[in-house]
Each structure stands twice: as structure tokens, then as C-alpha cells.
C-alpha positions in Angstrom: -5.1 18.4 28.9 -8.3 17.3 27.0 -7.3 15.2 24.2 -8.5 16.6 21.2 -10.5 14.6 18.7 -11.0 15.4 14.9 -13.2 14.2 12.6 -11.3 15.4 9.3 -14.1 13.9 6.1 -15.2 15.6 3.2 -18.6 16.5 2.2 -21.4 13.8 2.8 -19.3 11.4 3.7 -20.7 10.6 7.1 -18.9 14.0 9.0 -22.4 14.6 11.1 -23.2 11.2 12.0 -19.5 10.4 12.9 -19.0 13.8 15.1 -22.4 12.6 17.2 -20.9 9.2 17.5 -17.9 10.7 19.3 -20.0 13.7 21.5 -22.0 10.2 22.6 -19.0 8.2 23.4 -18.0 11.0 25.5 -15.8 13.9 24.2 -17.3 18.3 24.2 -18.7 19.9 21.0 -18.8 22.8 22.7 -21.6 25.7 23.4 -24.9 25.4 21.7 -24.6 28.8 20.4 -21.0 28.0 19.4 -22.8 25.4 16.5 -23.5 26.0 13.3 -26.3 23.6 12.4 -28.8 23.3 9.4 -30.9 21.0 7.6 -27.5 18.6 6.1 -24.9 19.1 8.5 -24.4 20.2 12.3 -21.8 20.3 15.3 -19.1 22.8 13.1 -17.9 24.9 15.4 -18.6 28.8 14.4 -15.0 29.5 15.9 -13.0 26.7 13.6 -15.4 28.0 10.1 -14.3 31.5 10.6 -10.7 30.3 10.5 -11.3 27.9 7.3 -13.5 30.6 5.7 -10.1 32.7 5.7 -7.8 29.9 5.1 -10.1 28.7 1.7 -10.8 32.7 0.5 -14.7 31.6 1.2 -14.1 29.1 -1.7 -14.8 25.4 -0.8 -16.0 24.2 -4.2 -12.4 24.8 -5.9 -9.7 23.5 -3.7 -7.1 26.0 -2.7 -3.2 24.4 -3.6 -1.3 23.2 -0.2 1.6 24.9 -0.5 -1.0 28.6 -0.3 -2.8 26.9 2.9 1.2 26.1 4.7 2.4 29.9 3.4 -1.0 31.1 6.0 0.1 29.3 8.5 3.0 31.4 8.9 0.8 34.5 9.1 0.9 35.0 13.0 -2.5 37.1 13.1 -4.3 33.8 11.6 -1.7 31.2 13.9 -2.6 33.0 17.2 -6.2 33.2 16.5 -5.8 29.0 16.1 -3.9 28.7 19.4 -6.4 31.1 20.8 -9.5 28.4 19.4 -7.7 25.8 20.5 -6.8 27.4 23.8 -10.6 28.0 24.4 -12.0 24.7 23.5 -9.3 23.0 25.7 -10.8 25.0 28.7 -14.1 24.9 27.6 -14.0 20.9 28.0 -12.5 20.6 31.0 -14.9 22.7 32.6 -17.3 20.5 31.6 -15.6 17.5 33.0 -14.7 16.0 29.5 -11.5 14.1 28.6 -11.5 14.9 24.9 -12.8 17.4 22.5 -14.3 17.3 19.1 -14.1 19.5 16.1 -15.8 18.6 13.0 -16.1 20.4 9.3 -16.4 18.8 5.6 -13.4 21.6 4.6 -10.8 20.5 6.6 -9.2 18.0 3.9 -8.9 21.2 2.5 -7.1 23.1 5.2 -5.2 20.2 6.8 -1.8 21.8 5.0 -2.8 24.3 8.4 -3.9 23.1 11.1 -1.4 19.3 11.1 1.5 21.3 12.9 -0.8 23.9 15.0 -3.4 21.4 16.8 -0.3 19.0 17.7 -0.6 15.8 18.0 -4.7 15.3 18.2 -6.7 11.9 17.5 -8.1 11.9 14.0 -11.3 9.9 12.9 -11.8 10.0 9.0 -14.9 8.8 7.2 -14.8 7.4 4.1 -17.2 6.9 1.6 -17.7 5.6 -2.1 -17.0 9.1 -4.0 -19.7 8.5 -6.6 -21.7 8.3 -3.4 -21.3 11.4 -1.6 -20.8 13.2 -4.7 -24.6 12.0 -5.9 -25.6 12.7 -1.9 -24.0 16.1 -2.6 -25.8 17.1 -5.8 -29.1 16.4 -4.2 -28.3 18.8 -1.3 -27.9 21.1 -4.4 -31.3 20.1 -5.8 -29.4 19.1 -8.5 -30.5 15.8 -10.9 -28.1 12.9 -11.0 -27.8 13.9 -14.6 -27.0 17.0 -13.8 -24.0 16.3 -12.0 -20.3 16.6 -13.2 -18.9 13.2 -12.1 -15.2 14.3 -13.2 -14.9 17.5 -10.8 -16.8 15.6 -8.5 -13.9 13.1 -8.7 -11.3 15.5 -8.8 -12.5 16.8 -5.6 -12.9 13.7 -3.8 -8.8 12.3 -4.6 -8.2 15.8 -3.7 -9.5 15.8 -0.5 -8.6 12.0 0.4 -4.6 12.5 -1.0 -4.4 15.4 1.4 -5.9 13.4 3.9 -3.6 10.9 3.8 -0.5 13.3 3.5 -1.0 15.3 6.5 -1.8 12.3 9.1 0.4 10.3 7.4 2.8 10.8 10.3 -0.1 10.5 13.0 -0.5 6.6 15.0 -3.7 8.1 16.4 -5.8 8.1 13.5 -9.0 5.7 13.1 -11.0 5.2 9.2 -14.5 4.5 9.1 -16.6 3.4 6.5 -19.8 4.9 5.8 -21.1 2.0 4.0 -20.0 -0.5 6.9 -21.8 2.1 9.8 -24.8 2.1 7.9 -25.1 -1.5 7.5 -23.3 -2.9 11.0 -23.8 0.0 13.4 -23.1 -1.5 16.5 -19.9 -3.5 15.2 -18.5 0.4 14.2 -19.8 2.0 17.0 -17.9 -0.8 19.1 -14.9 -0.6 17.2 -15.0 3.4 17.1 -15.1 3.4 21.1 -12.6 1.1 21.9 -10.1 3.3 19.8 -11.4 6.2 21.5 -10.8 4.6 24.8 -7.6 3.4 23.8 -6.3 6.9 22.5 -7.8 9.2 25.5 -6.7 6.5 28.4 -10.1 5.7 29.1 -11.8 2.3 29.9 -15.4 1.2 28.9 -18.0 0.9 31.2 
């Protein structure tokens, strides 16, 4: 079965850039028509988005309590939909000769309480960016002046997301943190680190 690689970072932390690097390494991302793309992000699988929409009640601005998300993991219909979506990605990746596939959605840190037990022993790649930088980048995306940005709310969102990420990946020995600023400043060095990690986790040898 192909390896499952999950890019789990919050909004404006470099999730699109990181997912693209994983794809260039060799992971399958999905059929073109199945991927969401706009001016601020791309490579978000629509089937994953759809399930996350339900989990968050179409509200990604205010984090949903983890206990509520965990409860939805017991919903047999939602669970079956998630398992079927995972199975379809496994089959597509295998049909395309890929040893792994990659998923990315900046809301994953909010929905990890649902996914962590469902998708099994996956490989996590976790982009990290300074909270102020993510907040200001998000404000720019929304067309807000920096003076209009409620930093306290942004910090709370960042902290909630990062604590969720640390908690629900705590038992995983297959996770890799990549700092956005280091990736931008030293792209070759960070790409080498990422590729070596993926090679090790997926049992491949660098060309």
C-alpha cells in the first residue's frame, strides 16, 4: 500500500509550498480535477475539504473543541466516508505508480482529533511559521490593514492549532517539522533534509 503523507500546518504557514515539495519528491496529490486551487493556496483535495467542512460545521474561523471532533469520529457514516476516501487515494496512487500520496488542508490542525486514529500510521510533515507572520499574512489575504488585525485572536488560533498538532501527533515517530523562514532562506538545505526524511520513511533511495 502506498505511504500516506499528511502536511499539517495552519493557514499561511507554508502548507502549499511544503505540499508542492512533497509532490516533487514523488508523492501523488490527486487528479487535477479533484484539487482545489485559488490565489492563496492549492493542492487541497476536494474530498478531504468536504469532510473537513462537515467536521467544522463550515466554520474554520473559530476552532471547534477537540472533544466535539473526537465524537464525530464515532459517527459510522462519517467514518465510512473517510475510510472510503483514503482507500480511493491509495488505489489512485498505486495506479499511478507512486509509492506515496500527499494530503494538505490548512484546517487539518483543527480536525486532527477525527483523522488521527482513522488514517493510521501516516507520515506527518508539519510546517511551522512565527505566529505574527502567519497572522499578518492572513490579514493581507483578507485585504486587512495590519493595524486592523486582532493579534490576540490570531495568537489564540495559532496556539490552539499548534497544541492540537503536538497532542495528536505525539505518539507518531514519523513526523518532520519544517520552518518556513529557514525554508525560504536556505531552500536547498531544507529540501535535502525533507527528501532524506521522506526517503527513510518510504523506503526509497535518492537518485
